[in-house]
N, CA, C and O atoms as a DFTB+ gen file, in Angstrom:
364 C
 N C O
     1  1       0.844      -1.173       0.000
     2  2       0.000       0.000       0.000
     3  2       0.892       1.239       0.000
     4  3       1.778       1.351       0.847
     5  1       0.677       2.180      -0.937
     6  2       1.531       3.371      -1.000
     7  2       1.315       4.288       0.206
     8  3       0.210       4.399       0.737
     9  1       2.388       4.931       0.614
    10  2       2.337       5.877       1.729
    11  2       1.789       7.217       1.236
    12  3       2.129       7.660       0.140
    13  1       0.926       7.873       2.056
    14  2       0.464       9.209       1.675
    15  2       1.638      10.180       1.620
    16  3       2.601      10.050       2.376
    17  1       1.547      11.151       0.720
    18  2       2.663      12.077       0.560
    19  2       2.484      13.375       1.333
    20  3       3.468      14.076       1.569
    21  1       1.273      13.719       1.735
    22  2       1.115      14.955       2.498
    23  2       1.032      14.637       3.994
    24  3       0.536      13.586       4.402
    25  1       1.526      15.568       4.785
    26  2       1.641      15.338       6.229
    27  2       0.279      15.083       6.881
    28  3       0.174      14.205       7.736
    29  1      -0.752      15.817       6.505
    30  2      -2.062      15.632       7.111
    31  2      -2.541      14.189       6.923
    32  3      -3.014      13.565       7.873
    33  1      -2.424      13.669       5.727
    34  2      -2.841      12.285       5.460
    35  2      -1.998      11.286       6.230
    36  3      -2.517      10.286       6.728
    37  1      -0.700      11.547       6.333
    38  2       0.170      10.637       7.094
    39  2      -0.206      10.641       8.570
    40  3      -0.247       9.584       9.200
    41  1      -0.481      11.824       9.132
    42  2      -0.884      11.921      10.531
    43  2      -2.183      11.145      10.748
    44  3      -2.294      10.365      11.693
    45  1      -3.162      11.362       9.872
    46  2      -4.429      10.634       9.990
    47  2      -4.202       9.130       9.954
    48  3      -4.755       8.392      10.770
    49  1      -3.396       8.685       9.017
    50  2      -3.165       7.251       8.850
    51  2      -2.464       6.633      10.062
    52  3      -2.891       5.591      10.560
    53  1      -1.404       7.262      10.530
    54  2      -0.653       6.671      11.637
    55  2      -1.486       6.660      12.919
    56  3      -1.408       5.703      13.691
    57  1      -2.277       7.702      13.159
    58  2      -3.124       7.721      14.351
    59  2      -4.250       6.701      14.239
    60  3      -4.593       6.055      15.228
    61  1      -4.829       6.546      13.055
    62  2      -5.897       5.564      12.860
    63  2      -5.389       4.145      13.089
    64  3      -6.063       3.341      13.733
    65  1      -4.219       3.837      12.573
    66  2      -3.650       2.498      12.732
    67  2      -3.265       2.242      14.185
    68  3      -3.532       1.164      14.716
    69  1      -2.642       3.219      14.826
    70  2      -2.136       3.024      16.187
    71  2      -3.235       2.946      17.238
    72  3      -3.123       2.179      18.194
    73  1      -4.312       3.740      17.069
    74  2      -5.292       3.872      18.154
    75  2      -6.717       3.453      17.797
    76  3      -7.569       3.386      18.683
    77  1      -6.998       3.169      16.524
    78  2      -8.341       2.788      16.086
    79  2      -9.408       3.705      16.698
    80  3     -10.307       3.230      17.393
    81  1      -9.314       5.002      16.446
    82  2     -10.209       5.962      17.090
    83  2     -11.656       5.871      16.595
    84  3     -11.926       5.463      15.466
    85  1     -12.573       6.266      17.481
    86  2     -13.975       6.399      17.088
    87  2     -14.221       7.799      16.521
    88  3     -15.213       8.028      15.830
    89  1     -13.316       8.728      16.817
    90  2     -13.359      10.081      16.257
    91  2     -11.923      10.530      16.021
    92  3     -11.069      10.398      16.897
    93  1     -11.670      11.055      14.844
    94  2     -10.349      11.595      14.522
    95  2     -10.522      12.779      13.588
    96  3     -11.070      12.653      12.493
    97  1     -10.045      13.932      14.039
    98  2     -10.056      15.142      13.226
    99  2      -8.656      15.718      13.232
   100  3      -8.084      15.968      14.294
   101  1      -8.105      15.928      12.053
   102  2      -6.773      16.526      11.916
   103  2      -6.916      17.759      11.036
   104  3      -7.493      17.698       9.950
   105  1      -6.386      18.875      11.516
   106  2      -6.486      20.140      10.782
   107  2      -5.099      20.768      10.660
   108  3      -4.351      20.839      11.635
   109  1      -4.771      21.217       9.467
   110  2      -3.510      21.921       9.229
   111  2      -3.712      23.394       9.574
   112  3      -4.434      24.107       8.875
   113  1      -3.079      23.845      10.643
   114  2      -3.177      25.223      11.108
   115  2      -1.977      26.068      10.681
   116  3      -1.806      27.182      11.176
   117  1      -1.164      25.570       9.792
   118  2       0.100      26.213       9.438
   119  2      -0.065      27.645       8.949
   120  3       0.746      28.507       9.288
   121  1      -1.088      27.909       8.166
   122  2      -1.266      29.260       7.608
   123  2      -1.424      30.303       8.707
   124  3      -0.994      31.445       8.544
   125  1      -2.035      29.924       9.820
   126  2      -2.231      30.866      10.928
   127  2      -0.928      31.157      11.668
   128  3      -0.869      32.079      12.482
   129  1       0.116      30.376      11.390
   130  2       1.390      30.535      12.090
   131  2       2.503      31.045      11.173
   132  3       3.673      31.041      11.557
   133  1       2.153      31.475       9.990
   134  2       3.159      31.989       9.042
   135  2       3.961      33.101       9.713
   136  3       3.396      34.013      10.318
   137  1       5.274      33.012       9.598
   138  2       6.149      34.014      10.185
   139  2       6.541      33.719      11.620
   140  3       7.412      34.392      12.172
   141  1       5.917      32.731      12.232
   142  2       6.255      32.367      13.616
   143  2       7.368      31.325      13.631
   144  3       7.721      30.757      12.597
   145  1       7.906      31.088      14.807
   146  2       8.961      30.082      14.961
   147  2       8.464      28.730      14.488
   148  3       7.354      28.312      14.817
   149  1       9.287      28.060      13.723
   150  2       8.969      26.719      13.260
   151  2       8.117      26.666      12.014
   152  3       7.940      25.593      11.437
   153  1       7.582      27.798      11.582
   154  2       6.757      27.819      10.361
   155  2       7.663      27.721       9.142
   156  3       8.750      28.296       9.110
   157  1       7.202      26.992       8.152
   158  2       7.960      26.843       6.909
   159  2       7.146      27.453       5.773
   160  3       5.917      27.472       5.836
   161  1       7.818      27.953       4.733
   162  2       7.096      28.559       3.618
   163  2       6.040      27.641       2.998
   164  3       4.992      28.119       2.563
   165  1       6.295      26.351       2.951
   166  2       5.349      25.412       2.356
   167  2       4.273      24.937       3.310
   168  3       3.415      24.143       2.922
   169  1       4.297      25.405       4.556
   170  2       3.315      24.959       5.542
   171  2       3.626      23.575       6.078
   172  3       4.786      23.170       6.152
   173  1       2.578      22.853       6.450
   174  2       2.676      21.502       7.008
   175  2       3.548      21.447       8.270
   176  3       4.301      20.494       8.470
   177  1       3.436      22.478       9.119
   178  2       4.253      22.527      10.335
   179  2       3.434      22.568      11.619
   180  3       3.923      22.150      12.668
   181  1       2.211      23.059      11.560
   182  2       1.373      23.244      12.747
   183  2       0.017      22.562      12.528
   184  3      -0.669      22.841      11.545
   185  1      -0.363      21.675      13.442
   186  2      -1.599      20.917      13.287
   187  2      -2.381      20.881      14.592
   188  3      -1.826      21.008      15.684
   189  1      -3.697      20.701      14.439
   190  2      -4.591      20.427      15.566
   191  2      -5.155      19.032      15.358
   192  3      -5.541      18.660      14.249
   193  1      -5.197      18.266      16.441
   194  2      -5.735      16.907      16.385
   195  2      -6.735      16.733      17.510
   196  3      -6.470      17.074      18.663
   197  1      -7.892      16.193      17.150
   198  2      -8.848      15.728      18.145
   199  2      -9.022      14.242      17.897
   200  3      -9.335      13.818      16.784
   201  1      -8.817      13.452      18.947
   202  2      -8.892      12.004      18.804
   203  2      -9.572      11.407      20.038
   204  3      -9.246      11.746      21.175
   205  1     -10.515      10.519      19.781
   206  2     -11.215       9.795      20.845
   207  2     -11.012       8.311      20.555
   208  3     -11.391       7.815      19.494
   209  1     -10.408       7.611      21.515
   210  2     -10.094       6.199      21.290
   211  2     -10.146       5.415      22.590
   212  3      -9.722       5.899      23.639
   213  1     -10.659       4.224      22.510
   214  2     -10.714       3.322      23.661
   215  2      -9.296       3.020      24.170
   216  3      -9.108       2.719      25.348
   217  1      -8.322       3.101      23.292
   218  2      -6.924       2.849      23.670
   219  2      -6.450       3.782      24.779
   220  3      -5.467       3.481      25.457
   221  1      -7.132       4.910      24.977
   222  2      -6.732       5.882      25.989
   223  2      -7.400       5.633      27.342
   224  3      -7.084       6.314      28.317
   225  1      -8.303       4.683      27.412
   226  2      -9.016       4.406      28.663
   227  2      -8.024       4.026      29.766
   228  3      -7.152       3.180      29.567
   229  1      -8.170       4.655      30.911
   230  2      -7.323       4.351      32.057
   231  2      -5.964       5.037      32.048
   232  3      -5.197       4.897      33.000
   233  1      -5.658       5.772      30.993
   234  2      -4.373       6.469      30.921
   235  2      -4.518       7.900      31.412
   236  3      -5.570       8.518      31.250
   237  1      -3.466       8.417      32.008
   238  2      -3.456       9.825      32.408
   239  2      -3.304      10.697      31.169
   240  3      -2.946      10.206      30.098
   241  1      -3.573      11.976      31.313
   242  2      -3.422      12.928      30.208
   243  2      -1.988      12.893      29.671
   244  3      -1.778      12.925      28.458
   245  1      -1.025      12.829      30.554
   246  2       0.378      12.801      30.139
   247  2       0.687      11.511      29.375
   248  3       1.396      11.548      28.370
   249  1       0.170      10.384      29.833
   250  2       0.394       9.113      29.141
   251  2      -0.216       9.127      27.738
   252  3       0.378       8.610      26.793
   253  1      -1.396       9.717      27.609
   254  2      -2.047       9.814      26.303
   255  2      -1.226      10.699      25.380
   256  3      -0.967      10.333      24.233
   257  1      -0.813      11.864      25.874
   258  2      -0.004      12.775      25.057
   259  2       1.297      12.105      24.628
   260  3       1.710      12.224      23.475
   261  1       1.933      11.412      25.543
   262  2       3.193      10.729      25.229
   263  2       2.972       9.671      24.143
   264  3       3.780       9.551      23.222
   265  1       1.875       8.903      24.249
   266  2       1.588       7.857      23.268
   267  2       1.392       8.457      21.875
   268  3       1.898       7.923      20.888
   269  1       0.666       9.553      21.799
   270  2       0.434      10.208      20.509
   271  2       1.741      10.758      19.948
   272  3       2.022      10.593      18.761
   273  1       2.531      11.402      20.781
   274  2       3.796      11.976      20.314
   275  2       4.750      10.886      19.822
   276  3       5.473      11.086      18.846
   277  1       4.753       9.748      20.488
   278  2       5.631       8.648      20.067
   279  2       5.265       8.176      18.665
   280  3       6.149       7.984      17.830
   281  1       3.967       7.985      18.394
   282  2       3.602       7.494      17.065
   283  2       3.790       8.559      15.990
   284  3       3.878       8.230      14.807
   285  1       3.853       9.828      16.381
   286  2       4.077      10.903      15.411
   287  2       5.536      11.360      15.362
   288  3       5.841      12.365      14.721
   289  1       6.432      10.644      16.021
   290  2       7.835      11.063      16.092
   291  2       8.461      11.278      14.719
   292  3       9.218      12.230      14.528
   293  1       8.155      10.410      13.765
   294  2       8.733      10.554      12.422
   295  2       8.321      11.897      11.808
   296  3       9.121      12.540      11.129
   297  1       7.092      12.312      12.044
   298  2       6.635      13.600      11.513
   299  2       7.360      14.758      12.199
   300  3       7.739      15.725      11.538
   301  1       7.557      14.673      13.508
   302  2       8.312      15.710      14.215
   303  2       9.752      15.759      13.710
   304  3      10.341      16.834      13.596
   305  1      10.310      14.596      13.410
   306  2      11.687      14.537      12.920
   307  2      11.835      15.129      11.522
   308  3      12.938      15.490      11.112
   309  1      10.723      15.229      10.787
   310  2      10.801      15.693       9.399
   311  2      10.048      17.007       9.156
   312  3       9.657      17.291       8.024
   313  1       9.840      17.815      10.213
   314  2       9.312      19.152       9.988
   315  2       8.052      19.536      10.726
   316  3       7.705      20.716      10.762
   317  1       7.347      18.573      11.323
   318  2       6.200      18.936      12.151
   319  2       6.731      19.700      13.353
   320  3       7.583      19.200      14.088
   321  1       6.227      20.914      13.552
   322  2       6.771      21.766      14.610
   323  2       5.874      21.810      15.841
   324  3       6.369      21.790      16.968
   325  1       4.555      21.871      15.636
   326  2       3.647      22.036      16.771
   327  2       2.376      21.227      16.545
   328  3       1.879      21.101      15.425
   329  1       1.864      20.680      17.659
   330  2       0.640      19.890      17.622
   331  2      -0.234      20.291      18.802
   332  3       0.162      20.166      19.961
   333  1      -1.430      20.776      18.486
   334  2      -2.435      21.044      19.509
   335  2      -3.268      19.779      19.597
   336  3      -3.874      19.361      18.611
   337  1      -3.300      19.161      20.788
   338  2      -3.897      17.832      20.926
   339  2      -5.044      17.836      21.935
   340  3      -4.900      18.274      23.076
   341  1      -6.179      17.335      21.475
   342  2      -7.310      17.034      22.365
   343  2      -7.534      15.538      22.210
   344  3      -7.974      15.076      21.157
   345  1      -7.233      14.785      23.255
   346  2      -7.326      13.323      23.172
   347  2      -7.987      12.791      24.429
   348  3      -7.722      13.255      25.538
   349  1      -8.857      11.803      24.231
   350  2      -9.558      11.200      25.372
   351  2     -10.123       9.857      24.963
   352  3     -10.199       9.518      23.782
   353  1     -10.518       9.098      25.982
   354  2     -11.255       7.852      25.767
   355  2     -12.726       8.205      25.570
   356  3     -13.160       9.273      26.000
   357  1     -13.499       7.334      24.932
   358  2     -14.934       7.601      24.798
   359  2     -15.587       7.730      26.167
   360  3     -15.124       7.139      27.143
   361  1     -16.663       8.503      26.233
   362  2     -17.382       8.670      27.509
   363  2     -18.079       7.395      27.913
   364  3     -18.731       7.351      28.957
């Protein structure tokens, strides 16, 4: 299966595979950060993620954030600068 070439699609794919979320929303916020630290002319540097997954049940907020950051490490290593994260287990 070919890998997606844009960062938003890659983020969606890796989070879907890792956590099997019941809700996943990924938004590229890069345009709002143009000229700020970490912003790149081509964008794809600042994202917002909302994810709801049973995989987060029983985990602390820090554990959930750490788990998400670990699976997105490759993106951080290749230009992802900032991630606004809202993550929780289903109610």
